[in-house]
LOTOR-125602 format. One line per field, with one value per residue: y, z, x of N, C-alpha, C in turn; residue number from 1. Coordinates in pm, 1 decimal. Each point is the difference from the previous one (the first is absolute). Layout:
<nodes>
npy: c(Y,...)
npz: c(Z,...)
npx: c(X,...)
capy: c(Y,...)
capz: c(Z,...)
capx: c(X,...)
cpy: c(Y,...)
cpz: c(Z,...)
cpx: c(X,...)
num: c(NUM,...)
</nodes>
This chain:
<nodes>
npy: c(-119.4,97.0,93.9,80.5,102.0,74.8,85.0,130.6,-36.2,76.1,131.8,0.2,100.0,31.6,-105.4,-16.8,-31.9,-129.7,-40.6,-102.5,-56.5,-123.9,-6.9,-103.8,-76.1,-81.0,-114.0,-22.8,125.6,-36.3,-88.2,116.3,-10.4,125.2,51.3,102.4,24.8,50.0,72.1,55.7,100.8,-102.7,-29.8,-90.2,-92.2,83.4,-72.4,15.6,-86.4,-78.9,-78.0,-70.6,-121.7,-14.2,63.6,-111.7,-3.8,100.8,26.3,85.1,52.9,-5.8,16.1,-79.3,-67.3,5.9,-28.6,-128.6,-27.3,-131.6,-19.7,-70.5,-7.7,-116.9,75.4,99.7,-95.4,76.2,60.0,84.6,100.5,33.0,109.9,23.7,128.6,14.9,-71.4,79.2,-65.1,40.8,85.8,-61.2,-107.3,2.2,-121.0,-58.3,-95.6,-117.8,-57.2,-99.1,94.8,65.6,-5.4,39.0,-129.4,69.8,-94.5,39.5,97.2,-47.4,99.4,79.6,120.7,98.0,37.5,88.5,112.5,10.3,129.8,13.4,121.2,52.5)
npz: c(0.0,-77.2,89.8,-78.0,27.1,-81.2,-32.8,27.1,-15.4,-92.2,19.9,-130.4,-33.6,-118.0,-34.8,104.7,122.1,9.1,124.7,-62.0,105.6,-12.4,116.5,5.5,50.0,70.8,51.9,-83.7,42.4,35.2,18.3,19.9,-122.9,-25.4,6.0,-81.9,37.8,-89.9,61.4,-114.3,41.1,2.5,41.9,-82.9,90.4,-5.0,-71.1,99.9,96.6,-23.5,103.5,-41.9,53.9,-88.8,-74.4,-61.0,-8.6,-83.3,9.2,-100.4,28.2,-127.0,61.5,71.4,-107.0,53.4,67.7,2.3,125.3,-15.8,130.2,69.6,125.6,-25.9,39.6,-67.2,-89.8,-84.2,-69.7,-18.3,-30.6,-67.5,12.7,-119.6,-24.9,109.5,-53.9,-45.6,-107.1,83.7,3.5,117.3,39.0,73.5,-53.4,107.4,-58.0,55.6,-78.4,-83.3,-83.5,-47.7,-2.6,-117.0,13.9,27.1,-87.1,-21.6,57.7,111.3,28.5,58.2,-13.2,87.8,-37.9,-77.0,29.2,-131.0,23.3,-132.6,49.0,-93.2)
npx: c(83.6,-41.9,22.9,-70.5,80.1,-74.7,95.7,-10.4,-127.0,-57.1,-5.0,24.4,78.3,-48.4,72.3,-78.1,40.9,-15.5,15.4,-53.8,-55.4,40.2,-61.8,79.7,-92.9,74.8,38.0,-102.4,5.7,121.8,-96.5,-61.1,-48.1,32.0,-120.6,-3.8,-124.9,-83.6,-92.9,-35.5,-76.9,-84.1,122.2,52.4,30.6,103.8,83.6,87.8,33.3,104.2,32.4,103.9,-6.4,97.3,-89.1,35.6,-129.7,-25.3,-129.4,-9.8,-117.0,-34.7,-116.0,78.6,39.6,119.0,-113.0,-34.6,32.4,7.9,1.3,86.9,-35.5,56.4,99.0,-57.9,-15.5,67.1,-94.8,98.4,-80.1,107.7,-75.8,48.7,10.7,-69.7,-98.9,-96.5,41.8,92.4,-100.7,7.6,-66.7,110.9,13.1,50.3,71.0,-23.0,90.8,-22.8,-41.3,104.2,-130.8,-46.6,-24.0,-109.5,-31.7,123.6,-66.7,53.8,80.9,-91.0,52.2,-26.3,118.7,62.1,-67.5,16.8,9.3,0.6,24.5,-76.9)
capy: c(119.4,128.5,119.2,110.7,131.8,105.9,134.3,97.7,69.1,137.3,93.7,56.3,72.8,-57.8,9.0,-27.5,-135.5,-64.1,-131.2,-90.7,-114.1,-113.8,-72.3,-135.9,-79.0,-142.4,-46.4,-51.4,111.9,-3.7,-104.2,46.5,112.4,109.4,85.8,118.7,21.7,119.9,0.1,130.3,-14.3,-46.6,-75.0,-126.5,5.3,-20.7,-26.2,111.6,-47.1,-123.3,-32.0,-139.0,-20.2,38.3,138.6,2.4,33.8,79.6,21.1,123.9,29.7,99.4,133.4,55.1,-20.9,120.8,91.3,-71.8,-101.6,-91.9,-67.1,-70.2,-21.9,-120.7,6.9,85.4,-40.1,113.0,12.1,139.5,37.0,139.1,54.0,132.2,61.7,-48.0,56.6,-17.5,-136.6,-89.6,4.5,-130.7,-69.6,-89.5,-121.2,-94.8,-137.2,-104.0,-117.4,-98.8,44.5,143.2,10.1,112.4,-48.8,13.3,-130.1,-77.1,46.8,-64.2,88.3,139.8,99.7,76.9,108.1,136.5,89.8,96.7,96.7,91.8,114.1,80.1)
capz: c(0.0,-5.2,10.3,-71.1,32.0,-81.9,56.9,-79.4,-97.2,32.4,-108.6,-54.7,-125.1,-121.5,-3.7,131.1,33.0,121.9,27.4,70.3,62.8,37.3,112.6,6.6,120.1,-33.1,-15.0,-133.7,-94.7,-98.9,-98.8,-92.1,-90.8,42.9,-107.8,24.8,-94.1,31.4,-50.1,-4.6,7.1,-121.3,-86.3,52.6,66.4,-101.6,44.4,1.3,8.7,75.6,30.3,40.2,143.2,33.0,-39.6,-111.7,-125.8,14.1,-117.8,13.8,-107.1,-95.1,37.1,112.6,-21.7,3.7,103.3,126.0,33.6,107.8,64.7,120.5,106.3,67.0,142.0,65.2,-48.0,-64.6,-145.4,-40.0,-138.5,-19.5,-113.4,-41.0,-117.2,6.8,-92.5,49.9,-25.9,104.1,112.3,22.3,122.6,-28.4,81.3,-15.6,-1.5,8.9,-77.8,-29.4,-107.3,-27.9,-125.4,-9.1,18.8,138.4,46.1,50.5,134.6,101.2,114.1,-39.5,103.0,-6.8,-95.7,41.2,-105.9,-59.7,-81.4,-67.2,-42.6,-108.8)
capx: c(-83.6,68.8,-85.2,63.1,-53.3,59.2,5.2,73.4,-82.1,-36.6,-28.2,124.1,-21.2,57.6,145.5,56.0,42.9,-48.0,59.1,-89.3,66.0,-82.7,59.4,-53.1,24.0,2.7,137.8,27.4,-5.1,107.9,-26.3,-102.6,12.4,-86.3,-46.4,-82.3,-108.3,-77.7,-136.6,-65.0,-146.5,-65.8,91.4,51.3,129.2,103.5,135.8,94.7,138.3,18.5,139.7,15.7,22.9,137.4,23.7,92.8,-66.6,-120.6,-84.0,-76.0,-94.4,51.6,-46.2,77.9,144.1,83.2,-49.8,-19.3,99.2,-37.8,112.2,-43.5,98.1,-49.0,34.8,-99.3,-133.3,-65.8,8.0,-26.9,-26.4,39.4,-75.1,46.2,-65.4,-137.8,-96.9,-138.1,-47.8,53.1,-92.9,-63.2,36.8,110.9,-1.3,109.7,-46.5,102.5,-36.7,103.8,88.5,-4.7,-73.1,-93.1,-136.9,-45.7,-49.7,113.7,33.5,-83.0,-26.8,-14.5,-19.9,-125.2,16.9,27.0,-45.4,91.7,-71.6,90.5,-80.2,60.5)
cpy: c(124.4,109.8,117.6,132.1,103.6,132.8,92.9,72.5,142.5,80.0,62.5,71.4,-73.5,23.9,-31.0,-146.8,-48.4,-133.1,-81.0,-110.6,-106.0,-74.0,-135.4,-64.9,-146.8,-43.4,-40.9,109.6,-15.3,-107.5,47.6,105.0,105.7,86.9,121.5,10.8,129.7,-10.3,140.0,-20.6,-43.1,-80.6,-130.3,23.7,-35.0,-15.1,125.3,-52.6,-128.3,-26.3,-143.7,-11.6,46.8,148.1,12.9,40.1,77.3,9.3,125.8,14.7,108.4,142.5,63.9,-21.2,135.2,103.1,-66.1,-102.1,-84.5,-64.6,-77.7,-14.2,-118.7,-1.9,81.7,-35.7,117.1,-2.6,144.2,11.3,148.6,50.1,142.5,49.4,-41.7,78.7,-17.3,-142.2,-103.6,-2.5,-131.1,-43.2,-103.0,-114.4,-75.5,-140.2,-95.0,-124.1,-87.7,43.0,147.3,21.7,119.1,-42.7,7.1,-134.2,-87.1,34.9,-51.0,93.6,145.1,88.8,75.1,118.6,134.2,92.4,92.1,91.4,100.0,114.0,81.7,148.2)
cpz: c(0.0,12.7,-56.9,36.3,-82.7,75.5,-97.8,-104.6,43.2,-124.2,-45.6,-131.2,-117.0,-2.2,131.3,19.8,128.4,14.9,79.4,64.0,31.9,110.3,13.0,132.7,-38.0,-31.8,-141.8,-106.5,-111.2,-106.3,-110.5,-97.4,44.4,-118.4,53.2,-113.0,37.2,-62.5,11.0,3.0,-134.0,-93.5,66.2,72.9,-102.2,61.8,-8.0,-4.9,80.6,17.3,48.6,148.1,41.6,-24.5,-121.6,-131.6,27.7,-133.8,24.8,-116.9,-90.4,42.9,110.9,-15.4,-5.3,100.4,136.8,19.2,114.8,55.6,119.0,96.7,81.2,148.6,76.9,-39.8,-62.5,-151.4,-37.0,-148.6,-11.4,-126.7,-27.2,-122.1,-8.4,-91.3,57.1,-20.2,95.2,122.9,11.3,143.6,-38.2,100.5,-16.8,17.2,4.9,-75.8,-30.3,-110.6,-28.0,-137.4,0.9,21.1,146.5,56.7,56.6,143.1,102.0,113.0,-47.3,123.0,-21.8,-94.9,63.2,-117.1,-45.0,-90.7,-56.7,-56.4,-105.8,26.8)
cpx: c(87.2,-103.9,77.0,-67.7,75.1,-2.4,70.6,-81.5,-31.1,-29.4,130.9,-32.7,64.1,150.9,68.0,34.0,-66.5,72.7,-101.1,82.2,-103.2,74.7,-67.7,31.8,-8.8,141.2,35.4,3.7,102.4,-21.3,-94.3,51.8,-100.0,-39.0,-72.7,-102.0,-69.6,-137.5,-58.3,-150.9,-57.8,86.7,41.8,132.9,107.8,137.4,86.0,144.2,4.9,148.4,6.6,34.5,139.1,26.8,88.3,-61.8,-127.5,-72.5,-80.9,-96.8,57.4,-34.4,83.0,150.0,70.2,-50.0,-9.7,111.7,-52.6,125.3,-54.8,115.9,-51.0,36.4,-103.9,-143.4,-76.8,21.3,-35.1,-33.0,29.0,-67.5,44.2,-77.7,-146.5,-92.7,-139.8,-52.1,59.8,-90.7,-75.8,25.2,105.5,2.1,130.3,-55.8,118.2,-47.0,119.5,95.4,-22.7,-62.0,-93.6,-145.5,-40.8,-44.6,112.1,35.7,-101.1,-42.7,2.6,-10.0,-129.9,10.5,29.0,-29.8,113.3,-81.6,99.6,-83.7,73.5,-16.6)
num: c(1,2,3,4,5,6,7,8,9,10,11,12,13,14,15,16,17,18,19,20,21,22,23,24,25,26,27,28,29,30,31,32,33,34,35,36,37,38,39,40,41,42,43,44,45,46,47,48,49,50,51,52,53,54,55,56,57,58,59,60,61,62,63,64,65,66,67,68,69,70,71,72,73,74,75,76,77,78,79,80,81,82,83,84,85,86,87,88,89,90,91,92,93,94,95,96,97,98,99,100,101,102,103,104,105,106,107,108,109,110,111,112,113,114,115,116,117,118,119,120,121,122)
</nodes>
């Protein structure tokens, strides 16, 4: 079992930056691939970024490549998501998730956090 809690969301202006964090509890955290997803009002939940259990490989959605960075610290059980050059279309609730592989499919993830709101104002 893994419990996930996101933090770091808030209101930011276009072009600004935010650092989200996902804190995980459970001794088996380091065995899981981790992902970040987001969901805007009226839209499906979409993939943002994922990282393998070792942190050796990452995957990013085309819409956030060159702007967002995912990493992990298995000693601290955290998965930060660094977001730069934010755009209004980045506005959404951001969720972290734990699963067996670092994939863009939300169905591959077994555990989800409650989400944190990110709002980018123009």
